[in-house]
C-alpha positions in Angstrom: 103.2 428.3 95.4 106.4 427.8 97.4 109.7 429.3 96.6 113.3 429.2 97.8 113.5 429.8 101.6 109.9 428.9 102.4 108.9 426.1 104.7 110.4 424.8 107.9 113.7 426.2 109.2 116.7 424.0 108.6 117.6 424.1 112.3 114.1 423.4 113.6 114.9 419.9 114.8 118.3 420.5 116.3 118.2 420.7 120.1 119.5 423.9 121.7 122.2 423.8 124.4 125.7 422.9 125.3 127.0 419.4 124.9 130.3 418.4 126.6 132.8 416.6 124.3 136.1 415.1 125.4 138.9 414.6 122.9 140.5 411.2 123.7 143.0 411.1 120.9 144.3 413.3 118.0 147.2 412.0 116.0 148.8 412.7 112.7 152.5 412.1 111.9 154.6 415.2 112.4 157.3 414.0 110.0 156.2 412.8 106.6 157.5 412.4 103.1 156.1 413.2 99.6 154.0 410.4 98.2 153.7 408.7 101.6 150.3 407.9 103.0 149.3 408.7 106.5 146.2 408.8 108.7 144.7 411.6 110.8 142.8 410.1 113.7 140.6 412.0 116.1 138.6 410.2 118.8 135.9 412.0 120.8 133.6 411.0 123.6 130.3 412.4 124.8 131.1 413.6 128.3 127.7 414.9 129.0 124.3 413.6 130.1 122.4 414.1 126.9 122.8 412.6 123.4 124.9 414.9 121.2 122.6 415.6 118.2 125.2 415.3 115.4 128.9 415.0 116.4 131.0 416.8 113.8 134.6 417.7 113.0 135.9 420.4 110.8 139.5 420.0 109.5 141.5 422.7 107.9 145.0 422.2 106.5 144.7 419.5 103.9 145.0 422.3 101.3 146.5 425.8 101.0 145.8 428.9 98.9 148.2 430.1 96.3 147.7 433.7 95.4 148.7 433.7 91.8 146.4 435.6 89.3 147.4 433.2 86.5 145.8 430.3 88.3 142.2 429.3 87.4 141.9 427.6 90.9 143.9 429.1 93.8 143.1 426.3 96.2 145.8 423.6 96.1 146.2 420.3 97.9 148.9 419.9 100.5 147.5 416.4 101.2 145.4 414.4 98.8 142.6 412.4 100.3 143.1 408.8 99.4 140.4 406.7 97.7 139.2 403.3 98.8 137.5 400.8 96.4 133.8 400.2 97.2 130.9 398.7 95.3 127.8 400.8 94.8 124.7 399.1 93.3 126.9 396.3 92.1 129.4 398.5 90.3 133.0 399.2 91.3 133.5 402.7 92.6 136.0 404.7 94.5 135.1 406.6 97.7 137.2 409.2 99.6 139.0 407.6 102.6 137.3 410.0 105.0 135.1 409.2 108.0 132.7 406.7 106.6 129.0 407.7 106.5 129.8 411.2 107.8 129.8 413.2 104.6 128.2 416.7 104.6 127.6 419.5 102.1 129.9 421.7 104.2 133.5 422.1 103.1 136.0 420.1 105.2 133.3 419.1 107.7 132.2 415.6 108.6 129.2 414.8 110.8 128.6 411.3 112.1 125.1 411.6 113.6 124.0 411.3 117.2 126.5 410.3 119.9 124.9 408.9 123.1 126.0 409.6 126.7 129.4 408.0 127.4 129.9 406.7 123.9 132.9 407.6 121.7 133.5 407.7 118.0 136.7 407.8 115.9 137.1 410.0 112.8 139.7 408.8 110.3 141.2 410.4 107.2 143.7 408.6 104.9 145.8 411.1 103.0 149.0 411.3 100.9 151.4 414.2 101.1 151.7 416.0 97.8 153.5 419.1 98.8 156.8 419.4 100.6 157.3 421.9 103.5 155.8 422.8 106.8 152.1 422.0 107.5 149.5 422.7 110.2 146.3 420.8 110.5 143.6 422.6 112.6 140.5 420.8 113.8 137.4 421.7 115.8 134.5 419.8 117.2 130.8 420.6 116.8 127.7 419.1 118.4 125.5 419.9 115.4 125.6 421.6 112.0 122.8 424.2 112.4 124.2 426.3 115.2 121.8 425.6 118.1 123.7 422.6 119.6 127.1 423.8 120.8 130.0 421.5 121.7 131.9 422.6 124.9 134.9 421.2 126.8 133.9 418.8 129.6 134.5 421.6 132.2 132.6 424.1 130.1 134.1 426.8 127.9 135.0 426.7 124.2 134.5 423.8 121.9 137.4 421.4 121.8 139.9 422.2 119.1 143.5 421.5 118.3 146.4 421.7 115.9 149.0 419.3 114.7 152.1 420.9 113.0 154.9 419.2 111.2 156.7 419.0 107.9 156.8 417.0 104.7 160.2 416.1 103.4 160.8 416.4 99.6 162.4 412.9 99.6 159.8 410.4 98.4 159.9 406.8 99.6 161.7 404.3 97.4 159.4 401.8 95.9 159.5 398.9 93.4 157.3 396.1 92.2 158.0 392.7 93.9 158.9 389.5 92.1 155.3 388.5 92.0 154.6 391.4 89.7 151.8 392.8 92.0 153.2 393.7 95.4 154.6 397.2 96.0 157.8 397.0 98.1 158.9 400.2 99.8 162.5 400.7 101.0 164.0 403.4 103.2 167.3 404.6 102.0 
């Protein structure tokens, strides 16, 4: 009889060691407006000699915590992750506009699988600002999800990480429906 916790360790197949990762690009608009969509883009490259087992990124800052005892849920969105229409088994469905095929069971972490020597991959999130005020998006790179594979900077040292700070204006963009009855026209005023 087997029970919870028996069997092979979760990290048994993850190679152990340090894997150099270079961040080529990390962009997110510093000035945004309520109800305006934007894209967080982070591009990384395997700067080492071995294949990275499972290149991953953790992003903090799409939400915030509001300490109010009257709230059933204290976690609140600062940015809502947009949806994209997809078809699953022949049926229309919506999928989060996060790095495609990189979903994990970990909160705010996306892992896109092995990354060969010299190759690069781009992580993209499409979000919409839903709370005005200052924001700070923190991100960090990992070489695996189980703790044995460690991402390091190309020269050694800590795993690549960064922050992007900015603000969301309370002024929403002006929008209207075009003459064709389908097109959304946005106007800056």
